C-alpha positions as CSV (number, residue, x, y, z in Angstrom):
1,X,38.9,-17.4,25.1
2,X,38.7,-21.2,25.5
3,X,36.7,-23.8,23.6
4,X,33.9,-25.7,25.4
5,X,31.2,-28.2,24.6
6,X,27.7,-26.8,25.4
7,X,24.4,-28.6,25.1
8,X,21.4,-26.6,24.0
9,X,17.8,-27.5,23.5
10,X,15.7,-25.9,20.8
11,X,12.5,-26.6,18.9
12,X,12.5,-26.6,15.1
13,X,9.8,-27.3,12.7
14,X,11.0,-29.6,9.9
15,X,8.7,-30.4,7.0
16,X,9.3,-33.6,5.0
17,X,9.9,-33.1,1.3
18,X,6.7,-35.0,0.5
19,X,4.6,-32.9,2.8
20,X,6.2,-29.7,1.5
21,X,5.4,-30.7,-2.1
22,X,1.8,-31.6,-1.1
23,X,1.3,-28.2,0.5
24,X,2.8,-26.5,-2.6
25,X,0.6,-28.4,-5.0
26,X,-2.5,-27.6,-3.0
27,X,-2.2,-23.8,-3.5
28,X,-1.7,-24.1,-7.3
29,X,-4.6,-23.5,-9.7
30,X,-4.9,-25.7,-12.8
31,X,-2.7,-23.5,-15.0
32,X,0.0,-23.2,-12.3
33,X,-0.1,-27.0,-11.6
34,X,0.3,-27.8,-15.3
35,X,3.3,-25.6,-15.5
36,X,4.8,-27.0,-12.3
37,X,4.4,-30.6,-13.6
38,X,6.2,-29.7,-16.8
39,X,9.0,-28.1,-14.9
40,X,9.4,-31.2,-12.7
41,X,9.4,-33.5,-15.8
42,X,12.4,-31.6,-17.2
43,X,14.3,-32.3,-13.9
44,X,13.2,-35.9,-13.6
45,X,13.8,-38.4,-16.4
46,X,11.5,-41.0,-14.7
47,X,8.5,-38.7,-15.0
48,X,6.4,-39.1,-18.2
49,X,4.1,-36.2,-19.0
50,X,1.5,-36.3,-21.8
51,X,-0.4,-33.1,-22.5
52,X,-4.1,-33.3,-22.4
53,X,-5.8,-33.3,-25.8
54,X,-8.9,-31.8,-24.3
55,X,-9.7,-28.4,-25.8
56,X,-12.5,-25.9,-25.4
57,X,-13.7,-23.2,-27.7
58,X,-15.2,-21.4,-24.7
59,X,-12.7,-19.1,-23.0
60,X,-13.6,-18.2,-19.4
61,X,-13.4,-14.7,-18.0
62,X,-12.8,-14.3,-14.3
63,X,-15.7,-13.0,-12.4
64,X,-18.1,-13.2,-15.4
65,X,-20.0,-15.6,-17.5
66,X,-18.7,-17.5,-20.5
67,X,-18.0,-15.3,-23.5
68,X,-18.3,-16.1,-27.1
69,X,-15.2,-16.4,-29.3
70,X,-16.1,-13.2,-31.1
71,X,-16.4,-11.3,-27.9
72,X,-13.0,-12.6,-26.7
73,X,-11.3,-11.5,-30.0
74,X,-12.8,-8.1,-29.7
75,X,-11.8,-7.7,-26.1
76,X,-8.3,-9.0,-26.8
77,X,-7.8,-6.5,-29.7
78,X,-9.1,-3.7,-27.6
79,X,-6.9,-4.7,-24.7
80,X,-3.7,-4.8,-26.7
81,X,-4.1,-1.2,-27.9
82,X,-2.1,1.4,-25.9
83,X,-4.1,4.7,-25.4
84,X,-1.3,6.5,-27.3
85,X,-2.1,4.4,-30.4
86,X,-5.7,5.5,-30.2
87,X,-4.7,9.1,-29.9
88,X,-2.3,8.8,-32.9
89,X,-5.2,7.3,-34.9
90,X,-7.5,10.2,-34.0
91,X,-4.9,12.8,-34.6
92,X,-4.3,11.6,-38.2
93,X,-7.9,12.2,-39.0
94,X,-7.3,15.9,-38.7
95,X,-6.0,18.2,-41.5
96,X,-2.7,19.4,-40.3
97,X,0.6,20.4,-42.1
98,X,3.3,17.8,-41.9
99,X,5.5,19.6,-39.3
100,X,2.7,20.2,-36.9
101,X,1.4,16.6,-37.3
102,X,4.9,15.2,-36.6
103,X,5.3,17.5,-33.6
104,X,1.9,16.4,-32.2
105,X,2.9,12.8,-32.7
106,X,6.0,13.4,-30.6
107,X,3.9,15.0,-27.8
108,X,1.6,12.0,-27.8
109,X,4.5,9.6,-27.5
110,X,5.8,11.6,-24.5
111,X,2.6,11.5,-22.5
112,X,2.9,9.6,-19.2
113,X,0.7,6.7,-18.3
114,X,-2.0,9.0,-16.9
115,X,-2.2,11.1,-20.1
116,X,-0.2,14.1,-18.8
117,X,2.7,15.9,-20.5
118,X,5.5,16.0,-17.9
119,X,8.1,17.9,-20.0
120,X,8.0,21.4,-21.5
121,X,6.7,21.1,-25.1
122,X,9.4,23.6,-26.3
123,X,12.2,21.3,-25.1
124,X,10.6,18.3,-26.7
125,X,10.0,20.0,-30.0
126,X,13.1,22.1,-30.3
127,X,14.6,19.9,-33.1
128,X,11.7,20.5,-35.4
129,X,12.6,24.2,-35.9
130,X,9.1,25.3,-35.0
131,X,8.3,28.7,-33.6
132,X,6.4,29.2,-30.4
133,X,3.1,29.6,-32.2
134,X,3.5,26.3,-34.1
135,X,4.4,24.5,-30.9
136,X,1.3,25.9,-29.2
137,X,-0.7,24.7,-32.1
138,X,0.7,21.2,-31.9
139,X,-0.1,21.1,-28.2
140,X,-3.6,22.4,-28.8
141,X,-4.2,19.7,-31.3
142,X,-3.2,17.0,-28.8
143,X,-5.4,18.6,-26.1
144,X,-8.3,18.7,-28.5
145,X,-8.4,14.9,-28.7
146,X,-10.7,12.6,-26.7
147,X,-10.7,11.9,-23.9
148,X,-10.9,15.5,-22.7
149,X,-8.0,16.4,-20.5
150,X,-5.3,14.5,-22.3
151,X,-2.1,16.4,-22.9
152,X,-2.5,18.5,-19.8
153,X,0.6,19.7,-18.0
154,X,-1.0,19.9,-14.6
155,X,-4.1,18.6,-12.8
156,X,-5.7,22.1,-12.9
157,X,-5.2,22.3,-16.7
158,X,-6.5,18.7,-17.1
159,X,-9.7,19.6,-15.3
160,X,-10.0,22.9,-17.1
161,X,-9.7,21.1,-20.5
162,X,-12.6,18.8,-19.4
163,X,-14.8,21.7,-18.3
164,X,-14.2,23.5,-21.6
165,X,-15.7,20.6,-23.5
166,X,-18.8,20.4,-21.3
167,X,-22.1,21.5,-22.8
168,X,-23.4,23.8,-21.6
169,X,-20.2,25.6,-20.5
170,X,-19.7,26.3,-16.8
171,X,-18.0,29.7,-16.7
172,X,-17.9,30.0,-12.9
173,X,-16.3,26.6,-12.5
174,X,-13.7,27.5,-15.2
175,X,-12.9,30.8,-13.5
176,X,-12.4,29.0,-10.1
177,X,-10.0,26.5,-11.7
178,X,-8.0,29.0,-13.7
179,X,-7.7,31.8,-11.2
180,X,-8.7,30.5,-7.7
181,X,-7.4,27.0,-7.7
182,X,-5.6,27.5,-4.4
183,X,-9.0,28.0,-2.7
184,X,-9.5,24.2,-2.8
185,X,-6.9,23.9,-0.1
186,X,-8.7,26.2,2.3
187,X,-12.3,25.2,1.4
188,X,-13.7,28.6,2.4
189,X,-16.4,28.8,-0.1
190,X,-18.3,31.7,1.5
191,X,-15.2,33.9,1.2
192,X,-14.7,32.7,-2.4
193,X,-18.3,33.6,-3.1
194,X,-17.7,37.2,-1.8
195,X,-14.6,37.5,-3.9
196,X,-16.5,36.4,-7.1
197,X,-19.6,38.4,-6.3
198,X,-21.9,35.4,-6.4
199,X,-23.8,33.2,-3.9
200,X,-22.3,30.4,-1.9
201,X,-24.7,27.9,-3.5
202,X,-23.4,28.9,-7.0
203,X,-19.8,28.3,-5.8
204,X,-20.8,24.9,-4.2
205,X,-22.5,23.9,-7.5
206,X,-19.3,24.8,-9.4
207,X,-17.1,22.9,-7.0
208,X,-19.4,19.9,-7.3
209,X,-19.0,20.0,-11.1
210,X,-15.2,20.2,-10.7
211,X,-15.1,17.3,-8.4
212,X,-17.1,15.2,-10.8
213,X,-14.3,15.4,-13.4
214,X,-11.6,12.7,-13.8
215,X,-8.1,13.4,-12.7
216,X,-6.8,10.5,-14.9
217,X,-8.3,11.3,-18.4
218,X,-7.1,8.1,-20.1
219,X,-8.7,5.8,-17.5
220,X,-11.8,5.4,-19.7
221,X,-9.8,4.0,-22.7
222,X,-6.9,2.4,-20.8
223,X,-8.9,-0.7,-19.7
224,X,-7.0,-3.8,-18.4
225,X,-6.8,-6.8,-20.6
226,X,-9.4,-9.4,-19.7
227,X,-8.1,-12.1,-17.4
228,X,-8.9,-15.5,-18.8
229,X,-8.8,-18.5,-16.4
230,X,-9.6,-22.2,-16.5
231,X,-12.1,-23.3,-13.8
232,X,-10.9,-25.8,-11.2
233,X,-14.4,-27.0,-10.3
234,X,-17.7,-27.0,-12.1
235,X,-20.9,-26.9,-10.0
236,X,-24.2,-27.4,-11.8
237,X,-27.8,-28.4,-11.3
238,X,-29.1,-31.6,-13.0
239,X,-32.5,-33.0,-12.4
240,X,-32.9,-30.8,-9.3
241,X,-29.6,-32.1,-7.8
242,X,-26.3,-30.2,-7.2
243,X,-23.5,-31.9,-9.1
244,X,-19.8,-31.1,-8.6
245,X,-17.2,-32.0,-11.1
246,X,-13.4,-31.5,-10.8
247,X,-12.1,-29.9,-14.0
248,X,-8.9,-31.9,-14.4
249,X,-9.3,-32.5,-18.1
250,X,-7.1,-29.6,-18.8
251,X,-4.2,-31.1,-16.8
252,X,-1.4,-33.1,-18.4
253,X,-1.4,-36.9,-17.7
254,X,1.6,-37.7,-15.5
255,X,3.0,-41.2,-14.8
256,X,6.2,-42.8,-13.5
257,X,8.3,-44.7,-16.1
258,X,9.0,-47.7,-13.8
259,X,10.2,-49.9,-16.8
260,X,13.1,-47.6,-17.5
261,X,13.8,-47.3,-13.7
262,X,14.2,-51.1,-13.4
263,X,16.3,-51.3,-16.5
264,X,18.7,-48.5,-15.5
265,X,18.9,-49.9,-12.0
266,X,20.3,-53.2,-13.2
267,X,23.3,-51.7,-15.1
268,X,24.1,-48.7,-13.0
269,X,26.9,-47.9,-10.5
270,X,26.2,-46.9,-6.9
271,X,26.1,-43.2,-7.6
272,X,23.6,-43.6,-10.4
273,X,21.5,-46.0,-8.3
274,X,21.4,-43.3,-5.6
275,X,20.3,-40.7,-8.2
276,X,17.6,-43.1,-9.5
277,X,16.2,-43.8,-6.0
278,X,16.0,-40.1,-5.4
279,X,14.2,-39.4,-8.6
280,X,11.7,-42.3,-8.2
281,X,10.9,-40.9,-4.7
282,X,10.3,-37.4,-6.1
283,X,8.1,-38.8,-8.9
284,X,6.1,-40.9,-6.4
285,X,5.7,-37.8,-4.1
286,X,4.4,-35.8,-7.1
287,X,1.8,-38.3,-8.1
288,X,0.6,-38.6,-4.4
289,X,0.5,-34.9,-4.1
290,X,-1.6,-34.4,-7.2
291,X,-4.0,-37.1,-6.1
292,X,-4.3,-35.6,-2.6
293,X,-4.9,-32.2,-4.1
294,X,-7.8,-33.5,-6.2
295,X,-9.3,-35.2,-3.2
296,X,-9.1,-32.1,-1.0
297,X,-10.5,-29.7,-3.6
298,X,-13.3,-32.1,-4.4
299,X,-14.3,-32.6,-0.8
300,X,-14.2,-28.9,-0.2
301,X,-16.3,-28.1,-3.3
302,X,-18.9,-30.7,-2.4
303,X,-19.2,-29.4,1.1
304,X,-19.4,-25.8,-0.1
305,X,-22.1,-26.8,-2.7
306,X,-24.2,-28.4,-0.1
307,X,-23.9,-25.4,2.2
308,X,-24.8,-23.0,-0.5
309,X,-27.4,-25.2,-2.2
310,X,-30.1,-22.4,-2.3
311,X,-27.7,-20.1,-4.2
312,X,-26.9,-22.7,-6.8
313,X,-30.6,-23.4,-7.3
314,X,-31.6,-19.7,-7.7
315,X,-28.4,-17.7,-8.5
316,X,-29.5,-15.0,-5.9
317,X,-26.6,-13.8,-3.7
318,X,-28.9,-13.2,-0.7
319,X,-29.4,-16.9,-0.4
320,X,-25.7,-17.4,0.3
321,X,-25.3,-18.8,3.9
322,X,-22.6,-17.9,6.4
323,X,-19.7,-20.3,5.8
324,X,-16.1,-19.8,7.0
325,X,-12.9,-21.5,6.2
326,X,-12.6,-22.4,9.9
327,X,-15.9,-24.3,9.7
328,X,-14.8,-26.1,6.6
329,X,-11.5,-27.1,8.2
330,X,-13.2,-28.5,11.2
331,X,-15.5,-30.6,9.0
332,X,-12.6,-31.9,7.0
333,X,-10.4,-32.5,10.1
334,X,-7.6,-30.4,8.6
335,X,-5.9,-27.1,9.6
336,X,-7.5,-23.9,8.5
337,X,-4.3,-23.0,6.5
338,X,-4.9,-26.2,4.4
339,X,-8.4,-24.9,3.4
340,X,-6.9,-21.4,2.7
341,X,-4.4,-22.9,0.4
342,X,-7.0,-25.1,-1.3
343,X,-9.2,-22.0,-2.0
344,X,-6.4,-19.7,-3.1
345,X,-6.5,-18.8,-6.9
346,X,-9.2,-21.4,-7.6
347,X,-12.3,-20.7,-9.7
348,X,-15.7,-22.3,-9.9
349,X,-17.8,-22.5,-13.0
350,X,-21.5,-22.1,-12.1
351,X,-24.7,-21.8,-14.2
352,X,-24.4,-18.1,-13.4
353,X,-20.8,-17.4,-14.4
354,X,-17.3,-18.1,-13.3
355,X,-16.3,-16.9,-9.8
356,X,-13.4,-17.3,-7.3
357,X,-14.0,-20.2,-4.9
358,X,-13.4,-17.8,-2.0
359,X,-16.5,-15.9,-2.9
360,X,-18.6,-18.7,-1.5
361,X,-17.0,-18.4,1.9
362,X,-19.3,-15.8,3.4
363,X,-19.0,-13.9,6.7
364,X,-22.2,-13.8,8.7
365,X,-23.6,-12.2,11.9
366,X,-25.5,-13.9,14.7
367,X,-29.2,-13.5,14.6
368,X,-32.1,-14.6,16.7
369,X,-32.6,-17.4,14.3
370,X,-29.0,-18.5,14.2
371,X,-27.0,-16.6,11.5
372,X,-27.4,-14.5,8.4
373,X,-24.9,-13.7,5.6
374,X,-23.8,-10.2,4.7
375,X,-25.6,-10.6,1.4
376,X,-28.9,-11.3,3.1
377,X,-28.5,-8.2,5.3
378,X,-27.7,-6.1,2.2
379,X,-30.8,-7.5,0.5
380,X,-33.0,-6.5,3.4
381,X,-31.5,-3.0,3.4
382,X,-32.2,-2.6,-0.3
383,X,-35.8,-3.8,0.3
384,X,-36.4,-1.4,3.1
385,X,-35.0,1.6,1.2
386,X,-36.9,0.8,-1.9
387,X,-40.1,1.1,0.1
388,X,-39.2,4.2,2.2
389,X,-40.9,7.6,2.0
390,X,-38.4,9.5,-0.2
391,X,-39.5,12.8,1.4
392,X,-38.5,11.4,4.7
393,X,-35.9,8.6,4.0
394,X,-34.8,6.1,6.6
395,X,-31.6,7.0,8.6
396,X,-29.0,4.3,9.2
397,X,-30.0,4.2,12.8
398,X,-33.6,3.6,11.8
399,X,-32.6,0.9,9.4
400,X,-30.6,-0.8,12.2
401,X,-33.8,-0.7,14.3
402,X,-36.0,-2.2,11.5
403,X,-33.4,-5.0,11.0
404,X,-33.3,-5.7,14.7
405,X,-37.1,-6.2,14.6
406,X,-36.5,-8.9,12.0
407,X,-33.9,-10.5,14.3
408,X,-30.9,-9.1,12.3
409,X,-29.0,-7.1,14.9
410,X,-26.5,-4.7,13.3
411,X,-24.9,-1.5,14.6
412,X,-25.5,1.7,12.8
413,X,-21.9,1.7,11.5
414,X,-22.4,-1.8,10.1
415,X,-25.6,-0.6,8.3
416,X,-23.8,2.3,6.9
417,X,-21.0,0.0,5.5
418,X,-23.5,-2.4,4.0
419,X,-25.6,0.4,2.5
420,X,-22.6,1.9,0.8
421,X,-21.6,-1.6,-0.5
422,X,-25.0,-1.7,-2.2
423,X,-24.2,1.7,-3.9
424,X,-27.0,3.4,-2.0
425,X,-26.5,7.0,-1.0
426,X,-27.2,8.7,2.3
427,X,-30.5,10.2,3.4
428,X,-29.4,13.6,2.0
429,X,-28.8,12.1,-1.4
430,X,-32.0,10.0,-1.4
431,X,-34.3,12.8,-0.1
432,X,-36.7,14.3,-2.6
433,X,-37.2,18.0,-2.4
434,X,-40.7,19.0,-1.0
């Protein structure tokens, strides 16, 4: 096979280092940007970084209002406790002999993250020299702890443990779980009613009680740690005006040490000079990128605040107006991806709490009057349902018709979706018995 010179045309997208860094900086929130600046300062001797001396005694919780220091401490302590620690604590409130107590402690440590016991207790406790009765007692003590269902070896046992702690007891539901659990696969409740010698309604009530139980017993005490964030923008109301403020007080102050650069340049060889030129360019790009990031976020926040002015004045979600990232991009004369990066992981502190910036970009539907947000439609659905005749509740089709009379044209499926998002049940669930 011979060698040959071949010309080939191709298109490639090349991004300049400065542009790449600018795009990267734009998608960082304040915490990520601060960390990135410190990392770059370690790589670049010409970058001078001074940590901000601004401090706040008001931690912010994502998606919520500002919490007091006491609340933060309480939440942090609660969040750091594993559910097994809580079970150990409750276990040691019981009066048990030392061997059974130690065996029960081992069983708690062997629970999986859902609170179930995956291994055979006899295999786990074999080294304690306990007989079967003592092992059963240790298991029973673990299963007696709250939340009900912990220490179960199967889903059926977990649900059965929860039923046994209900007051009043539900013997039919317990019987179905213990002896007829396989019937849940077929769902033939009429046949099950015949087998148990009871009515189908009684079986359905028992099944409903079983379905109301939790398959993950520790979920109630295994809460995630609160996520504390620093807002990127603050939007408030002062003297009847909407005021936007960029929260850059938390960021470190970064500058280029040009004095050292000039000094080193005079006494350096060609290789060192090349290195210094490279580092001064990187430092300049970083400063320009940080400045561009601030400008973009501020322009975006001001535009969003103006569009959602009624919300910031009242705090009512139904006043949020349709506003998309595409619309924002067109007004800023940038690509939609630029707006998407500027919005990513950013938070806004408002008089009504701390929220992700993306929450204020709201989808809308066309109406006879222009457009309406999803929140406005949900508000109208709530209004109509609150005033319906509960003996003859409004169907989703009827709700769609009433909305259409107001100029809000939605399909029945859309109304169903919005109704469920409001936490409102179906007509069957809302109907009052006559």
